[in-house]
C-alpha positions in Angstrom: 15.7 1.1 -20.5 16.4 -0.9 -17.4 14.6 -3.8 -18.3 15.3 -7.4 -16.4 16.1 -11.0 -17.3 13.3 -11.7 -15.1 9.4 -11.8 -16.4 7.3 -10.4 -14.1 3.6 -11.3 -13.1 1.3 -8.4 -11.7 -1.8 -9.4 -10.0 -3.8 -6.6 -8.4 -4.5 -3.7 -11.0 -5.9 -1.0 -9.0 -4.9 2.5 -7.3 -1.9 1.4 -6.9 -1.0 -1.5 -9.1 -1.7 0.3 -12.2 0.6 3.3 -12.1 3.3 0.7 -10.6 2.8 -1.8 -13.8 3.0 1.5 -16.2 6.4 2.5 -14.5 7.9 -1.3 -14.8 6.8 -1.1 -18.6 8.3 2.2 -18.9 11.5 0.8 -17.4 11.4 -1.9 -20.1 10.3 -4.8 -17.9 8.1 -7.5 -19.6 5.2 -7.5 -17.7 1.9 -10.0 -17.4 -0.7 -9.2 -15.5 -3.9 -10.6 -14.5 -6.9 -9.0 -12.3 -10.2 -10.1 -11.1 -11.8 -7.2 -12.8 -10.4 -7.4 -16.4 -12.0 -3.9 -17.2 -9.2 -2.4 -15.4 -6.7 -3.8 -17.6 -7.1 -1.5 -20.2 -4.7 1.0 -19.5 -1.9 -1.2 -18.6 -2.6 -3.5 -22.1 -2.2 -0.2 -24.0 1.1 0.5 -22.7 2.2 -2.9 -23.4 1.5 -5.5 -20.4 0.4 -9.0 -21.8 -3.0 -9.9 -20.4 -3.5 -13.5 -19.0 -6.8 -14.9 -18.7 -5.8 -17.1 -15.7 -3.6 -16.8 -12.8 -2.4 -20.7 -13.9 -1.5 -18.7 -17.5 0.2 -16.1 -15.8 2.4 -18.4 -13.8 3.6 -20.3 -16.7 4.9 -17.7 -18.1 7.0 -15.5 -15.5 9.0 -16.3 -12.5 8.5 -13.7 -10.5 5.0 -12.8 -8.9 4.2 -9.2 -7.7 0.8 -8.6 -5.5 -0.8 -5.4 -4.7 -4.1 -6.6 -3.3 -6.8 -5.0 -1.1 -6.0 -6.6 2.3 -5.4 -9.8 4.0 -8.0 -11.9 3.1 -7.6 -10.7 -0.9 -3.8 -12.2 -0.7 -5.2 -15.3 1.1 -7.7 -16.2 -1.2 -5.8 -15.5 -4.4 -2.7 -17.4 -2.8 -5.1 -20.6 -2.1 -7.1 -20.6 -5.0 -5.0 -19.4 -7.7 -1.2 -19.4 -6.7 -0.3 -22.0 -4.6 -2.3 -25.2 -6.9 -0.3 -23.8 -10.1 2.8 -22.8 -8.3 5.9 -23.3 -10.6 9.0 -24.2 -8.6 11.7 -21.4 -7.5 8.9 -18.6 -8.3 9.6 -15.8 -6.5 6.3 -14.3 -4.9 6.9 -10.4 -3.8 4.0 -9.2 -1.7 3.3 -5.1 -2.2 0.1 -5.6 -0.2 -0.2 -4.3 3.3 -1.8 -7.2 5.3 -1.2 -8.9 8.7 2.3 -10.3 9.5 0.7 -13.6 11.0 -0.6 -14.2 7.6 2.4 -13.4 5.9 4.2 -16.0 7.8 1.9 -18.5 6.8 1.3 -17.6 3.7 5.7 -18.1 3.2 5.6 -21.4 4.8 2.7 -22.4 2.3 4.6 -21.2 -0.4 7.8 -22.7 0.6 5.7 -26.0 0.6 4.6 -25.6 -2.9 8.1 -24.8 -3.8 8.0 -20.7 -4.1 9.7 -18.2 -2.2 7.9 -15.4 -0.5 8.9 -11.8 0.1 6.7 -9.3 1.6 7.3 -5.7 0.5 4.3 -3.2 1.5 5.2 0.3 0.1 4.3 3.7 1.6 3.8 6.8 -0.6 0.5 6.6 -1.7 -0.6 7.0 -5.3 1.6 10.2 -5.9 5.0 8.1 -4.9 3.6 5.1 -7.3 3.6 7.2 -10.3 6.7 9.1 -9.4 8.9 6.1 -8.4 9.5 7.6 -5.2 7.9 4.8 -2.9 9.5 3.8 0.6 9.6 0.0 0.9 10.0 -2.0 3.9 10.9 -5.6 3.1 11.1 -9.0 4.9 12.4 -12.1 3.6 15.8 -14.2 2.9 18.7 -12.0 1.6 19.1 -13.4 -1.5 15.3 -13.0 -2.4 15.5 -9.4 -1.4 18.5 -8.8 -3.8 16.2 -9.9 -6.5 13.3 -7.6 -5.1 15.5 -4.7 -5.3 16.5 -5.2 -8.9 12.6 -5.9 -10.0 11.4 -3.2 -8.1 14.2 -0.4 -9.0 11.8 1.8 -11.0 9.2 1.9 -8.1 11.0 3.3 -4.9 13.5 5.7 -3.7 14.1 3.4 -0.6 14.0 -0.1 -0.2 15.0 -1.3 3.7 15.6 -5.1 4.4 13.9 -5.3 8.0 14.7 -8.8 8.6 13.0 -12.3 8.1 9.4 -12.6 6.4 6.8 -10.6 8.4 9.0 -7.8 9.2 8.3 -5.7 6.4 4.4 -5.7 7.0 5.1 -4.9 10.9 7.2 -2.3 9.5 4.1 -0.7 7.6 2.2 -0.8 10.6 4.3 1.4 12.2 4.4 3.7 9.7 0.7 4.1 9.3 0.6 4.5 12.9 2.3 7.8 12.4 0.6 8.5 9.2 -2.8 8.0 10.6 -2.4 10.0 13.9 -1.1 12.8 11.8 -3.5 13.1 9.4 -6.4 12.6 12.4 -4.6 15.6 13.9 -4.2 17.7 10.8 -7.7 17.3 10.1 -9.0 18.9 13.5 -6.3 21.6 13.5 -7.6 22.8 10.2 -11.2 22.4 11.4 -10.2 24.4 14.6 -8.2 27.2 12.3 -11.3 27.6 9.9 -13.6 28.0 13.1 -11.1 30.6 14.5 -11.1 32.6 11.3 -7.8 31.5 10.1 -7.2 31.5 6.5 -6.6 27.9 6.5 -5.2 27.5 2.9 -2.1 29.3 3.9 -1.5 27.0 6.9 0.5 24.3 4.8 2.5 26.8 3.2 3.1 28.8 6.9 4.0 25.7 8.3 6.6 24.4 5.4 10.1 23.4 6.6 8.9 24.1 10.5 8.9 20.9 13.0 5.4 20.7 12.5 5.5 20.2 8.9 5.0 16.8 7.0 4.2 15.0 3.6 0.7 14.4 4.9 0.3 18.0 6.1 1.4 19.0 2.5 -1.0 16.7 0.8 -4.1 16.9 2.8 -3.9 20.1 3.9 -4.6 21.9 0.9 -7.5 19.4 0.2 -9.0 19.9 3.6 -9.0 24.0 3.4 -10.5 23.9 -0.3 -12.6 20.9 0.7 -11.8 19.3 -2.3 -12.3 15.5 -2.0 -13.0 14.6 -5.5 -9.4 12.8 -6.2 -9.3 9.7 -4.2 -5.7 8.9 -3.7 -5.6 6.6 -0.6 -8.9 5.5 1.2 -10.0 6.1 4.9 -10.9 2.1 5.0 -7.2 1.3 4.2 -5.9 3.3 7.0 -8.5 2.1 9.3 -7.4 -1.7 8.1 -3.7 -0.7 9.4 -4.7 0.8 12.6 -6.8 -2.3 13.3 -3.8 -4.5 12.7 -1.6 -2.3 15.0 -4.1 -2.5 18.0 -4.1 -6.4 17.2 -0.6 -6.8 17.2 -0.1 -4.6 20.2 -2.4 -7.0 22.3 -0.2 -9.9 21.3 2.8 -8.2 22.7 1.1 -6.8 25.7 2.1 -3.4 24.1 -0.2 -0.2 25.0 -1.2 2.0 22.0 -3.7 4.7 23.1 -3.1 7.1 20.4 -3.6 4.5 17.6 -6.4 3.0 19.2 -8.3 6.6 19.5 -7.6 7.0 15.8 -8.9 3.8 14.9 -11.9 4.4 16.9 -12.7 8.0 15.5 -11.9 6.7 11.7 -14.2 4.1 12.6 -16.9 6.5 13.0 -16.1 8.6 9.9 -16.2 5.2 7.8 -19.5 4.6 9.5 -20.7 7.8 8.0 -20.2 6.7 4.6 -16.8 7.9 4.1 -14.9 4.2 4.2 -14.2 4.7 0.3 -13.1 8.5 0.5 -9.6 10.0 0.9 -8.5 10.8 4.2 -8.7 14.4 3.4 -12.6 14.2 4.4 -11.7 13.7 8.1 -12.1 17.4 8.5 -15.5 16.6 8.1 -15.5 14.6 11.6 -14.9 18.1 13.1 -17.3 20.3 11.0 -20.4 18.2 11.9 -21.0 17.3 8.6 
């Protein structure tokens, strides 16, 4: 059992948050949790998490707070309405969410004004990585805070890289998502073409294993696309679309051209508009199958 001298607070028990809390508990960490939808706390409560009725109650009990929320607006809302008004000096906030870098810098500045510290530590690896403790984490913040972050998040990752000051983690995550999104998009059109041309598409992930075309997305979404098995939602189209939109915004700010990512965002927006926003990205094959 690893454990820690730190008492952790965790806010956001969703697709990623639940397996992350379960791993922290299994490693011996003392974790207190709060979620806007209280019904989602049953599983982590059964595993030993302490349930808090409010963020204010959670903050009184912990010295490190982990956030795992859907988007920039959610993090800003929780921070403004719940975290900062009840701030306890020297509390470290580690934001695992993937949000806008400029918003992260503003939040970190506001946290400092209230006596708190802020690290942005977005994660990559999906629910499988969360369950297995094999996430890749890209972090931004002060070196001393990153050292605490490494200890606190140790059960969750295979690699944590300090990318620079606050906001650097979020920019790196957006770069990650540009690669992932374009990869998934071309896998979808390739699988659709293979099916249309009479190839046994179920064999493609196996056939390409170890070659230059191989990738984790191919091995994850390829079999699902081949089998048209979209029941298990491990990540969402709207999540990739959110990050691609951020990529386009940051590119515009820095006068940088990102045509591949921009096209992927347009196609994903079309797919989301057809009712797939909450579905797994494996459904992207339907863009190319006239469905």
